[in-house]
N, C-alpha and C positions, 0 to 999 in steps of 0.2 A: 373499666370501661362499661358504660351503660348500653345495653342492647334494647333499643326502642322498638315497641310493636307499632307498626304503621297504622294498624286499625285503630289503635288508641289515639294516635296523633290525628287521624282524620276525625274521630269523634270530638277531640278538643277544638279543632278548627271549626267544626260545625256549631258548637256552642258559642264560640267566640263570634262567629258570623251572626247567628240568630240572637245572641245576648239573652237567651232564654233556654233552659233545660228542656221545657216541654215542647217548644217549637222545634228544637234541634232533635229531639227524640222522634218526633213525627216525620221529620225530613229523613232521618236515618232508618226509619221503620223498625225502631226498637222501643222498649218501654222506658219510661223516665227513670225508674229505679235502677234498671240495668245500665243506663247511660251514666248515672251518678256513680255507680260502682267502677265503671271503666275509667272515668275521669280520676277517681281516687287511685286506682292502680297506676295510672300514668304519673300522678303527682308523687306517688311513692317511688316510682322508678327514677324520677328526676330529683327527688329530694327537695321539692319546692311546691308551694301552693300556687296554682295557676289561675283559679277562678274563685270568686266570692259572690254569694247570693246578695241581691239588693231588692228593695221594694219594687223596683221596675223589672227585675228578672235576674240577670247575672252580669257581672263585670269582670274584667281582667285585673289581676293583681300586677304589681310591678314586674314580678317574674313572668307572668303571663304575657305582659306587653313585650318582653324581650323574646319570649319563646315563639310567639305567633308568627312573625315573618320567617323564622328559621323553620318552623313546622310546615309552612306553605311551601318554602323552597324544597324541603325534604320530600314532600308528596310529589311536587313537580318532577324532581330528579328521578324518583322511583318510577313514575309513569313514563317518563322519557326513556328510562333504561329498558323497561318492558316493551315499549313500542319499538325501539331501535332493534332490540334483539328479535322481536317478531318479524321486523322487516328484513333482517338479515337472514332469518330462516325461511321466510316465505316472501321473497321479493316480487310479489305478483299484484301489489296494490299501491296506488299513489293517488293523492288528492292535490290538484293544482289550484292555488288560489289566485284571484286577480282583483285589483281595485277598480274604481269607477273610470270609465273612459278607455279601458284597455281591452284588447282582444287577444285571447290565447288560442283560439280555435285552430289555426294552422299547425302549431306545434302539437297540440293535443291530438289532432287528427293524425299527424305523422307518428306520434308515439303509439297510437292505437294500432296503426298499420304495421309497425315494426314488432309489436308485442300483442298479437291478437288475442292471446289468452289472459292478459293482464286486466285488472279492474282499474281503469283510468277515469277518475272523477274530477269535476271542477266545482269550485265554490266561489261566489262573489263575496268579498270581504269588505266590510265598512271601513272607511278610512281610519277611524279611531281604534280599530282592532288590529291594524296591519302589524304593528310592532310586537304583538304578543301571540299571534296565531301560530307561529313556528314552535315557539317554546311550549306552548299549550297543546301542541300536537294536533291542531285542528287542520292543518295542511302540511304537505311535505315540500312544496315549492311554492313561491309567491312571486307573481309578476306585479310590480308596483313602481311608483316613482320616487326618486329621491326627494327629500332626505330620508335615509333608512339607516338605523344603527347597524354597524358592522362588527361590533364586539363579540357576538356569539353566533354570527351567521356568515356564510359565504355569499358574497354579493358581487354579482357580475353585471356590468353595464351592457345592455342589449342595443340601445340605439338612442339617438337625441331627437327631441322634438323642439320646434321653434316655440319660443314664448310669445304670447299675445296679451294685449290689454283688453279686458272686457269692460264695456261702458254702455250707458243707456243710449238708445238710438238718437235721442235729441241732443247728445253731448256735443260740445264744440269740436272735439277731435273725431267724432264719428264720420266715417267716410273717407278719412285720410288713407293714403297708401301705406303709411307706417308712421309710427311715433317713437320718440326716445325717452330716456329717463328725464332729460331736461324739460320736455313737454309736460311732464306730470310731477314736476319738482315739488309742487305745493298741493297736489291733489291727495285727499285721504284714501287710504287703501284698507281693504277688509283685513282683519286680523283674526287669528285663532289662538286657542289657549297655549299651544305648543311653540315655545320660543325658537327652537330649531327650525320649525316649519316657517315661522315669520321671517327669520333671517334669510332662508333660501328663496322663498316665493315673493317676499316684499322687496327683496334685494336691499337688505338693511344690515350694515350701513351701505350707502351709495358709494360708488367708486371714488368720489372725492372726499369720503370720510363722514359726510353728513348723514344724520339719521333719517330713515324714511318717515314721511308724515304719519301720524296716527290715523286711527280709523276704527270703526265699530267691530265688535266681536261677532263671529259666526260659528256655529256648531256643525253645520252641514253644508253640502254644496248647494242645496236648494235655498238655504238661508243667505249664502253669498250672493247668488243671483238676484234674490229679492232686494238685498241692500243695494246692488248695482242698479237694478231697474228703478228703484224708487229715488235714485239720485243721491243716496247718502255716502257712497264711496265707489271707487273703482277696484278692479282685481286684476292681478296678473296670474295667468295660468298657462297650461300647455295648449298648443294648437287643437281646438276641439274638432271632433269628427262631425261630419255633415248631419244637421238636425239635432245636435247636442245642445245648442243654445235656445233659450226661450225667445219669442219674436220680438220682445221689447228691449232686448240687449243685442250688442253686436261686438265683434272682435276685430282688432286692428293689430297687425304685426308690430312687435316691439323689437326695435333694432338696437344694436350695440350692447347686447347682454348675452351671457352664455345660454345655450339651449338647455332646456330641461332634459332629464335623463330617465329612461325607463330601465329598470334593473330586474334581475332575477335573484331572489334570495332563497337559500336553502340552509338547513342546520349544518353547521361547520363539520360536525362529527358524523354526519349521515353518509353511510357507505352503500346504500341501497343501489342496485343496478339500474332501477327505474329512474331514480333521481339522477344518477349520472347520465343516463340516456336523455332525460328531459333537458338537462343543461345543454347537451349538444344540439338537440333539435331546436330549442329555443333560440340559440345563437344564430341558427341557419334560417328558421322559418318565421321568426318574429321580427318585423321590420316597421319603420315609421310609416304612418298612412300617407298616401299620396296626396297631391294638391287637390 
């Protein structure tokens, strides 16, 4: 059995990321000759050459390509083991993350009242980062919306939110009391790169089995609203809070579809008393916004 030195593994991932020994050495705050020696030590431990120098810097060998994702997973696992151990020994710190449009203040306030000596922090999480912040140990609990992968997390539904159709103020459906999927059967809808997100929020396929109409891609919420305001597409979203929409778009209730769901996600193996306590207060104090 080969006993890998995690420090050497981290050095290797740095060179693989920078594709250059000199830049990697600067990032690691060590000299380039020392870094080269450490990489050779790792290659000797593994019995395989991982990196080769090129005119542009350095590249991965076939063995390096195989080792890189496993090296990253090894480092993540080690960091998680250390973090969970510290949390078990000193359960006095928790970071609660939340994504756009969601408020965690009532639950956080209650947790601080119950544990006045605890360090309870909050962090806004960009939509694109939400599926990785738990495994990367950036937060200990995350309040977000479905869809959310539950393979390595404990996911609890907190409440449902009505879905609405966001459209430009001059659209033919603007001002209606409500709309259905039949009303927008041929309307283009904003897409994102995530196919799971598209299926959930674009309701694709439709209940009758037909695919949802296509539409332009958006990378951020602001891009989505810009596409809607300019008349290029419509969007389905959760009921926005007062003042959340820009003045040139409006929202109409979308009837005949399942509500969106707000969930609490935590690491499945996390046994911290603060995380357990936050699960309880979140279920009690986090509710759907009123009309």
